[in-house]
C-alpha positions as CSV (number, residue, x, y, z in Angstrom):
1,M,49.7,13.0,47.1
2,V,46.1,14.2,46.5
3,D,44.0,12.3,43.9
4,L,42.4,14.7,41.5
5,P,39.1,14.0,40.0
6,P,39.4,12.8,36.4
7,V,39.2,15.7,33.9
8,R,36.3,15.2,31.4
9,S,36.9,16.4,27.9
10,R,34.6,19.1,26.5
11,T,33.6,16.7,23.7
12,G,32.5,14.1,26.4
13,L,30.5,16.6,28.3
14,Q,28.8,17.7,25.2
15,R,28.0,14.2,24.2
16,Q,26.5,13.5,27.5
17,G,24.6,16.8,27.3
18,F,23.2,15.9,23.9
19,I,22.1,12.3,25.0
20,R,20.4,13.8,28.0
21,R,18.5,16.3,25.9
22,L,17.7,13.6,23.4
23,F,16.1,11.4,26.1
24,S,14.4,14.4,27.6
25,E,12.6,15.3,24.3
26,Y,12.3,12.0,22.7
27,G,12.5,9.5,25.6
28,Q,9.1,7.7,24.8
29,E,9.9,7.6,21.1
30,I,13.3,6.0,21.7
31,I,11.7,3.4,24.1
32,V,9.0,2.5,21.5
33,L,11.6,2.3,18.8
34,S,13.8,0.0,20.9
35,A,10.8,-2.2,21.6
36,I,10.2,-2.6,18.0
37,L,13.8,-3.6,17.3
38,V,14.0,-6.0,20.1
39,L,10.7,-7.7,18.9
40,F,12.1,-8.0,15.5
41,V,15.3,-9.6,16.7
42,V,13.6,-12.0,19.2
43,V,10.8,-13.1,16.9
44,T,13.1,-13.6,13.9
45,L,15.3,-15.9,16.0
46,I,12.3,-18.0,16.9
47,N,10.7,-17.8,13.4
48,P,12.8,-16.5,10.6
49,R,9.8,-16.2,8.3
50,F,8.9,-13.1,10.4
51,I,11.1,-10.9,8.2
52,S,9.8,-12.1,5.0
53,A,9.0,-9.4,2.5
54,N,5.2,-10.2,2.7
55,N,5.1,-9.8,6.4
56,L,7.3,-6.6,6.5
57,T,4.9,-5.1,4.0
58,T,2.0,-5.9,6.2
59,I,3.6,-4.5,9.2
60,F,4.8,-1.2,7.7
61,S,2.1,-0.6,5.1
62,G,-1.0,-2.4,6.2
63,N,-1.5,-0.2,9.2
64,A,-0.4,3.1,7.6
65,Y,-3.9,4.5,7.6
66,I,-3.9,4.2,11.4
67,A,-0.6,6.1,11.7
68,V,-1.9,8.8,9.4
69,A,-5.1,9.2,11.5
70,A,-2.9,9.1,14.6
71,I,-1.0,12.2,13.3
72,G,-4.1,14.3,13.6
73,M,-5.1,12.7,16.9
74,A,-1.8,13.6,18.3
75,M,-2.2,17.2,17.4
76,I,-5.8,17.2,19.1
77,I,-4.5,15.6,22.3
78,V,-1.5,17.9,22.5
79,T,-3.9,20.8,22.5
80,G,-5.7,19.3,25.4
81,H,-8.7,17.8,23.6
82,I,-9.6,14.3,22.4
83,D,-11.8,12.9,19.6
84,V,-13.5,9.5,20.0
85,S,-15.4,9.8,16.7
86,V,-12.5,9.4,14.3
87,G,-13.3,5.7,13.7
88,A,-17.0,6.5,12.7
89,L,-15.7,9.4,10.5
90,I,-13.3,7.2,8.6
91,G,-16.1,4.7,8.1
92,V,-18.4,7.5,6.6
93,L,-15.7,9.0,4.5
94,A,-14.7,5.6,3.1
95,T,-18.3,5.1,2.1
96,I,-18.5,8.5,0.4
97,S,-15.2,7.9,-1.5
98,G,-16.0,4.5,-2.8
99,T,-19.5,5.6,-3.8
100,L,-18.2,8.5,-5.8
101,A,-15.5,6.2,-7.5
102,V,-18.1,3.5,-8.4
103,A,-20.5,6.2,-9.6
104,G,-17.9,7.2,-12.3
105,Y,-16.7,10.5,-10.9
106,P,-13.1,11.4,-11.5
107,I,-10.6,9.4,-9.4
108,W,-9.1,12.6,-7.9
109,F,-12.4,13.8,-6.9
110,A,-13.1,10.6,-5.0
111,W,-9.8,11.0,-3.4
112,L,-10.3,14.6,-2.5
113,A,-13.8,14.3,-1.1
114,P,-13.0,12.5,2.1
115,V,-10.4,15.2,3.0
116,V,-12.8,18.1,2.4
117,V,-15.7,16.5,4.1
118,G,-13.5,15.4,7.1
119,M,-12.3,18.9,7.5
120,A,-15.8,20.3,7.3
121,I,-17.3,17.9,9.8
122,N,-14.4,18.3,12.2
123,A,-14.5,22.1,11.9
124,V,-18.0,22.0,13.1
125,I,-16.8,19.9,16.1
126,G,-14.1,22.5,16.7
127,I,-16.6,25.3,16.7
128,L,-18.8,23.6,19.2
129,V,-15.7,22.9,21.6
130,A,-14.1,26.4,21.1
131,Y,-17.2,28.7,21.1
132,A,-20.0,26.7,22.7
133,R,-17.5,25.5,25.4
134,I,-18.7,22.0,25.3
135,P,-16.0,19.4,26.4
136,S,-14.5,17.6,23.3
137,I,-15.3,14.2,24.7
138,V,-19.0,15.2,24.9
139,V,-19.1,16.7,21.3
140,T,-17.2,13.8,19.8
141,L,-19.3,11.2,21.6
142,G,-22.3,12.9,20.1
143,A,-20.7,12.9,16.6
144,L,-19.8,9.1,17.0
145,S,-23.4,8.2,17.5
146,I,-24.6,10.4,14.7
147,L,-22.0,9.2,12.2
148,R,-22.3,5.5,13.1
149,G,-26.0,5.6,13.2
150,G,-26.3,7.6,10.0
151,L,-24.0,5.2,8.2
152,I,-25.9,2.1,9.0
153,S,-29.2,3.7,8.3
154,V,-28.2,5.0,4.9
155,T,-26.3,2.1,3.6
156,G,-27.7,-0.8,5.5
157,G,-24.2,-2.2,6.0
158,T,-24.0,-3.2,2.3
159,W,-20.5,-3.5,0.7
160,I,-19.2,-1.3,-2.1
161,T,-17.9,-3.4,-4.9
162,D,-16.5,-3.0,-8.4
163,L,-14.2,-0.3,-7.4
164,P,-12.1,1.0,-10.4
165,P,-8.5,-0.2,-10.5
166,D,-7.1,3.3,-10.6
167,F,-8.9,4.1,-7.3
168,L,-7.0,1.5,-5.4
169,I,-3.8,3.6,-4.7
170,A,-3.0,1.7,-1.5
171,Q,-2.2,-1.4,-3.7
172,K,0.4,0.5,-5.8
173,R,4.1,0.9,-5.5
174,L,6.1,3.9,-6.2
175,L,10.0,3.6,-6.6
176,G,9.5,-0.1,-5.4
177,F,7.9,0.9,-2.1
178,P,4.2,0.5,-1.1
179,V,2.4,3.9,-1.6
180,P,0.9,3.7,2.1
181,L,4.4,3.3,3.5
182,L,5.6,6.4,1.6
183,V,2.6,8.4,2.5
184,M,3.0,7.5,6.2
185,V,6.6,8.5,6.3
186,A,6.2,11.7,4.3
187,L,3.2,12.9,6.4
188,T,4.9,12.1,9.6
189,V,8.0,14.0,8.8
190,L,6.2,17.0,7.4
191,A,3.8,17.1,10.4
192,A,6.8,16.7,12.8
193,L,8.7,19.6,11.4
194,W,5.6,21.7,11.2
195,M,4.8,21.0,14.9
196,R,8.3,21.9,16.1
197,Y,9.2,24.7,13.9
198,T,6.2,26.9,13.0
199,A,4.5,29.3,15.3
200,F,1.1,27.5,14.8
201,G,2.6,24.1,15.8
202,R,4.3,25.5,18.9
203,S,1.1,27.3,19.9
204,L,-0.6,23.9,20.2
205,Y,1.8,22.9,22.8
206,A,1.3,26.2,24.7
207,I,-2.4,25.7,24.7
208,G,-2.3,22.1,25.9
209,G,0.3,22.9,28.5
210,N,-1.3,26.1,30.0
211,A,-4.4,27.5,28.2
212,E,-4.6,30.7,30.4
213,A,-0.8,31.5,29.9
214,A,-1.3,30.9,26.2
215,L,-4.3,33.3,26.0
216,A,-2.2,35.9,27.9
217,T,0.6,35.8,25.4
218,G,-2.0,36.5,22.6
219,I,-2.6,33.1,21.1
220,P,-6.1,32.9,19.7
221,I,-7.1,29.7,21.5
222,A,-10.6,29.5,20.0
223,R,-9.4,29.9,16.4
224,R,-6.5,27.5,16.9
225,T,-9.0,25.0,18.4
226,V,-11.2,25.1,15.3
227,A,-8.1,24.9,13.0
228,V,-6.6,22.0,14.7
229,F,-9.8,20.1,14.6
230,A,-10.2,20.8,10.9
231,I,-6.5,19.7,10.3
232,H,-7.3,16.5,12.2
233,G,-10.3,15.9,9.9
234,A,-7.9,16.4,6.9
235,F,-5.6,13.6,8.3
236,A,-8.7,11.5,8.8
237,G,-9.6,12.0,5.2
238,L,-6.1,11.1,4.0
239,A,-6.1,8.0,6.3
240,T,-9.6,7.2,4.6
241,I,-7.9,7.1,1.2
242,L,-5.4,4.5,2.5
243,F,-8.1,2.5,4.2
244,A,-10.7,2.4,1.5
245,T,-8.3,1.5,-1.3
246,Q,-6.3,-1.3,0.3
247,L,-8.9,-3.9,-0.6
248,Q,-11.1,-4.7,-3.6
249,V,-14.3,-3.7,-1.6
250,I,-15.4,-1.3,1.0
251,Q,-17.7,-2.5,3.8
252,S,-20.1,0.3,4.8
253,T,-19.7,0.0,8.4
254,V,-17.5,1.6,11.1
255,P,-14.2,-0.2,11.5
256,P,-14.3,-1.9,15.0
257,N,-12.3,-0.2,17.7
258,L,-10.5,2.0,15.3
259,E,-10.9,5.2,17.3
260,L,-9.5,3.5,20.4
261,T,-6.4,2.2,18.3
262,V,-5.7,5.7,17.0
263,I,-6.0,7.4,20.5
264,T,-3.9,4.6,21.9
265,A,-1.2,5.0,19.2
266,A,-0.9,8.8,20.1
267,V,-0.7,8.2,23.9
268,I,1.7,5.3,23.8
269,G,3.8,7.2,21.3
270,G,4.4,9.8,24.1
271,V,1.6,12.3,23.7
272,S,0.4,13.2,27.1
273,I,-3.3,12.6,27.7
274,L,-3.3,15.8,29.6
275,G,-1.9,17.7,26.6
276,G,1.1,19.9,26.1
277,T,3.7,17.2,25.2
278,G,4.4,14.6,22.7
279,T,5.3,14.2,18.9
280,V,3.7,12.7,15.9
281,I,6.9,10.6,15.5
282,G,6.0,8.7,18.5
283,S,2.4,8.0,17.4
284,T,3.6,6.6,14.1
285,L,6.2,4.4,15.9
286,A,3.4,3.1,18.3
287,T,1.3,2.1,15.3
288,I,4.2,0.2,13.9
289,L,4.7,-1.3,17.5
290,F,1.0,-2.5,17.5
291,A,1.4,-4.1,14.1
292,T,4.7,-5.7,15.1
293,I,3.1,-7.2,18.2
294,G,0.2,-8.5,16.4
295,S,2.4,-10.2,13.8
296,A,4.8,-11.5,16.4
297,L,2.0,-13.2,18.3
298,I,0.9,-15.1,15.2
299,F,4.5,-16.2,14.3
300,V,5.1,-17.5,17.8
301,N,1.7,-19.3,17.9
302,V,0.2,-17.1,20.5
303,S,-3.5,-16.1,20.2
304,A,-3.9,-12.7,18.6
305,Y,-6.5,-11.8,21.2
306,W,-3.6,-11.2,23.6
307,L,-2.7,-8.0,21.5
308,R,-5.5,-6.1,23.2
309,A,-4.3,-7.1,26.7
310,V,-0.8,-6.1,25.9
311,I,-1.9,-2.7,24.4
312,G,-4.0,-2.2,27.6
313,L,-1.0,-2.7,29.8
314,L,1.1,-0.4,27.6
315,I,-1.6,2.4,28.0
316,L,-1.5,2.0,31.8
317,A,2.3,2.1,32.0
318,T,2.5,5.0,29.7
319,V,-0.1,7.1,31.6
320,L,1.4,6.2,34.9
321,A,4.9,7.3,33.6
322,D,3.5,10.5,32.3
323,M,1.8,11.3,35.7
324,L,5.1,10.5,37.5
325,R,7.1,12.7,35.2
326,R,4.7,15.6,35.7
327,R,4.9,15.2,39.5
328,G,8.6,15.2,39.4
329,R,8.6,18.5,37.4
330,G,6.1,20.0,39.8
């Protein structure tokens, strides 16, 4: 008798095909999510206080402003650019917002101002990148120096105090959940859908993947570049609102290493540093992973300084994996 190969059901083949496509499109996001879950299980077994309500709020809500800023950064990197000035921008916008709130302007105006100003500043950066053909790393390095130096010169590093209670939206809850958590989830979902299902969002992948081919298909690369920088500025403004309202005071300085954290969240979340691939879901998950690692180190009595080393290793591993994937496709 001849042994015949086992017959696979159509359902089984479809399931395998679905899993393969899922890992092909969201492989990095699945890895990051799995790492978060493993960390939660392991650290909770070591120290059950890790899953206390206060610590969970810190992990998922305390770093929401980084996740929101990383959404815009993911769009920038997908398009093939980068912005190293976002940390300085958030510092400037937080000072503007807090100053307006203390001066007695309507709260809604103090919240709106950082979004509008962030869009305006980044639109100028986008114009220089798109029409003056200056590399984004050069333009944003210049913007970093201007924003950081200007902030210190104008404010002298003084703190903004006596913030109105109504201004502190990051300290409030809605439906029992912290507002920053709800904002982070809502913006991540909306941005992910927009990037995947709109012509504008898909064009960003085309530009980052092959700018010449995108131009040949009629995509207005210069206008898209200016627009995506402006959108990135809007997300920086929204992140500023969460950042500036989480404490009773605002320190008029640039948050240390914030721009590196935002860029790292996008890259480790699966956005290729060379452009063309990645999702904002990954950048949000990576932000949660950073917060989870930082908290885990404390609960297992390991110095929090190791967080930077761990993140550095994650960056190298992620970039190496991206390069290997691209060589395999080539």
